[in-house]
N, C-alpha and C positions, 0 to 999 in steps of 0.2 A: 561806632561799636561801643557797647557798654561793658564795663568790667564789674563783676559781682563778687561780693563777699558775704558769708553767712555765719551766724552764730546760732546753732541749733540747740534746743533743750536748755535755754537760759532759764535759771530759776527765779523768774520774776513774771508777774502777771502781764499779759499782753496789753491790758488797758493802761498800765503805768508806763510801758515802753512807748506806746503810740503817742502819748503826750509829747515826748521828746522827739520822736521821729517826725512828727508833723512840723516841728520847728525848723528842721534842717532841709526838708524836701525842697528842691529847686534852687538852693543857694550854692554859691561857689564853695569849693572844698575848704579853702583857707578860712573863709568866713564861718563855715559850719564848725570847723575845729575850734575856732575862738569862741563861738557861741556855746559849744559843749563844755569847754574848759570852765566857764563861769556859770553853768547851770547846776543848781544844787539839788539834783535828783540822782538817785542810785542808777537809774537807767542810762544816764548821760555817759558814764564811764564805759558801760557795755557797748553803747552805740559808737563811742569814740574809737574803741578798739576795732570794731568792724569797719568803720570808715577808713581808718589807717590801713587796714588790710586790703580794702578795695583800691585805695590809692596806690599801694605797693604793687597790686596786680596790674594796674594801668602802667606803672613805671617799668615793670618787667617787659611790657610790650611796647616800650618807648613812646608813650603818649606825651603830649605837651602838658606838663604838670601845672602850668599857670592857667590853662584853659579848662581844667576839670571842674565839673559841678555835680551835685548830687541829683542824678536823674530820677532815682527812685529810692524810697525808704519804706519798706513794707514790714509789718509785724503780724505774724500768723500765730494762732494758738497752738501750743504743743500739747503733749499728753498731760493728763492731770494725775498727780500722785495722790492717792487716797489714803488717809490716816484716820484714826479714831482717838478722841480725847475722852478719858474716863470722867464721868460726872457723878453727881450724888445719887444715892439709892440704886447703885448698880447699873446706871444708864451709861450710854456712850453717844457722843455727838460726832458726826462726821466732819473731818477737816479736809478741804481740797487744796493741795499745794499746786498751784498752776505754773505751767512752764510756757515758754514762747520761743518762736523761731524769728530771728531778726535778719532781714535781708536788705542790704544796702547796695545800690548800683550807682556807679559814677560814669560820666561820659564827657567827651570834649565838646565845648561850645564852638559853634561856627562850622 
């Protein structure tokens, strides 16, 4: 049985988060936490929070914490917040502030 945690509407582009999510997919949870601790990317702290939440969900259901691994790490695009930046001669350029949904699932090995 897999335990899932989500961070919806995270104010970071899904492309940036996927780089970090790909690093931890399939690893043991303890190893993934150590890897995220030393990753110098803004997305690492967001994924670390979601991973801790998924591990806490597993602990609530009395899973073996030493056998947990990251069974899935998915990042989906969220809604785009659209803004305009004023430019010269009365023009305006569109700015897209992207959001993402981070979904981490953990499961027991064996």
